[in-house]
C-alpha atoms as one frame of an Amber mdcrd trajectory, in Angstrom:
protein
 -11.389  93.392   3.925  -7.715  93.899   2.459  -7.606  97.419   3.317  -8.682
  96.870   6.761  -7.129  95.096   9.378  -8.905  92.928  11.965  -8.260  90.858
  15.275 -11.297  88.705  15.029 -13.513  87.326  12.274 -16.927  85.949  13.246
 -18.247  83.338  10.373 -21.113  81.465  10.006 -20.772  77.712   8.150 -23.821
  78.523   5.644 -23.503  81.906   4.213 -24.385  83.338   0.632 -21.593  82.151
  -1.872 -18.853  80.861  -0.005 -19.328  78.774   3.104 -17.491  79.796   6.025
 -14.972  76.804   6.114 -14.318  77.862   2.531 -13.674  81.440   3.601 -11.487
  80.688   6.152  -8.288  80.256   4.037  -9.156  83.157   1.752  -9.189  85.568
   4.930  -6.196  83.778   6.501  -4.542  84.821   3.330  -5.001  88.262   3.597
  -5.334  89.120   7.552  -3.436  88.210  11.075  -6.847  87.502  12.695  -8.337
  84.963  14.308 -11.447  83.218  12.952 -14.400  82.159  15.541 -17.107  80.080
  13.872 -20.677  81.118  15.224 -23.081  78.554  13.827 -26.159  76.211  14.440
 -24.425  73.371  12.800 -22.424  71.466  15.205 -21.178  68.580  12.716 -18.475
  70.947  11.262 -16.550  71.740  14.327 -13.939  69.162  13.800 -13.218  70.513
  10.338 -13.058  74.311  11.648 -10.683  73.068  14.288  -8.580  71.366  12.056
  -8.336  74.551   9.832  -7.123  76.007  12.987 -10.355  78.105  14.170  -9.990
  79.880  17.112 -13.448  78.806  18.407 -16.568  77.210  17.297 -19.615  78.717
  19.279 -23.095  77.038  18.839 -26.297  79.628  18.008 -27.821  80.685  19.993
 -24.631  82.521  21.747 -25.186  83.486  25.354 -23.289  86.255  26.449 -21.303
  84.302  28.988 -20.065  82.163  26.492 -19.390  84.946  24.001 -17.309  86.477
  26.987 -15.521  83.440  27.278 -14.027  83.613  23.820 -13.452  87.088  23.697
 -11.530  86.527  27.115  -9.579  83.499  25.832  -8.650  85.659  22.497  -7.352
  88.534  24.501  -5.169  86.339  26.343  -3.555  84.928  22.940  -2.843  88.334
  21.351  -1.462  89.754  24.478   2.230  90.581  24.159   4.334  88.049  26.130
   6.050  89.334  29.195   9.501  89.506  28.844  10.988  86.431  31.211  13.171
  88.197  34.152  14.275  85.363  36.692  15.393  86.441  40.043  16.114  84.616
  42.988  13.981  86.034  46.260  15.800  85.816  49.436  15.170  86.786  52.959
  15.445  90.677  53.591  14.695  92.845  56.734  11.751  94.438  54.741  10.618
  91.394  53.087  11.911  89.630  50.252  14.874  90.581  47.982  14.703  89.959
  44.628  18.665  88.820  43.508  19.469  88.903  39.573  20.642  85.483  38.553
  23.624  86.715  37.230  24.678  88.643  40.393  24.999  85.557  42.316  28.337
  83.895  42.552  27.407  80.434  44.120  24.853  78.966  46.469  25.601  77.110
  49.493  23.754  74.537  51.558  24.428  74.798  55.350  22.455  72.501  57.542
  18.975  73.541  56.910  19.685  76.903  55.463  20.470  77.536  51.739  22.515
  80.792  51.002  23.272  82.648  48.161  26.441  84.634  47.718  26.559  88.211
  45.532  29.634  90.064  45.396  29.683  91.013  49.071  26.774  89.753  50.519
  25.008  86.348  51.504  21.325  85.954  51.383  19.208  83.058  52.754  16.672
  81.495  50.430  13.517  79.830  51.083  14.734  76.616  48.276  16.890  73.743
  48.371  19.865  73.580  46.796  18.476  70.584  44.123  15.392  73.362  43.364
  17.770  76.123  42.649  19.928  73.388  40.640  17.079  72.496  38.574  15.965
  75.908  38.128  19.553  77.837  37.464  21.228  74.960  35.270  20.170  76.742
  32.237  21.936  79.945  33.585  25.202  78.431  34.039  25.281  76.915  37.229
  26.859  73.672  38.047  26.801  71.737  41.117  30.548  70.831  41.940  29.977
  69.601  45.459  27.026  68.309  47.508  26.731  71.939  49.279  27.716  74.011
  46.371  26.051  75.163  43.168  28.235  77.428  41.387  28.055  80.272  38.716
  30.578  79.360  36.158  30.591  82.978  34.929  32.200  84.075  37.988  34.630
  81.389  38.705  38.265  82.925  38.290  40.609  79.950  38.782  40.925  76.567
  39.495  43.225  75.495  41.810  44.773  71.796  42.301  43.497  70.401  45.901
  44.111  67.379  48.058  43.607  64.059  46.630  43.056  64.693  42.835  40.345
  67.431  43.309  40.148  71.266  42.955  39.523  74.267  44.356  36.959  76.837
  42.540  38.128  80.679  43.215  35.231  83.067  42.762  35.022  86.623  41.983
  33.039  87.784  45.260  34.939  90.301  47.886  36.456  87.572  49.715  37.912
  85.318  46.607  35.593  82.502  48.214  37.512  78.719  47.529  34.792  76.228
  46.711  35.844  72.442  47.118  35.112  70.422  43.945  34.006  66.750  45.274
  35.622  63.798  43.785  32.497  63.006  41.907  32.568  66.140  40.253  36.051
  66.580  39.132  35.650  64.914  35.549  32.503  67.302  34.919  34.649  70.392
  36.003  37.718  68.989  34.066  35.857  69.064  31.004  33.937  72.302  31.692
  37.105  74.482  31.961  39.219  72.020  29.284  41.814  71.215  31.973
């Protein structure tokens, strides 16, 4: 078996020589294969799963049951799709998919949530709170009840009225975004000021 590579190995529990349970570690030592037990002995199922068997199928096996096992294993072995995260925004022809790194800030205006890129503003169907949860790991920070800012695009931090600040981002207009008093400490810590 070592000279060939297998994706799936089907084993019975009772076989001549080694039992299927004894054979499983030997197979795993030589193969990166999924092991499925196909047997009439239901009392060994727990032990098989403790040994990380992919499935435990009782005889007689129906075609539908075997198909479910094969489909599940195909999903497990499929290469993972790369996670491309985009923000869907309203466009004239349907949804525009904005790259997260291109968004300078997101603003709540009344019932609308707007995402600003370098030179355009796009309406989204999400709330600011939803986008804060979703994009926090991408460097977006809530600096005001109406603003979520991508820290990668902040170019200056300017003192403002009452001990607060204005953040300036690198969009075409060099937009100024107010920092709420409740966010001042977090902004100072983030930028080391």
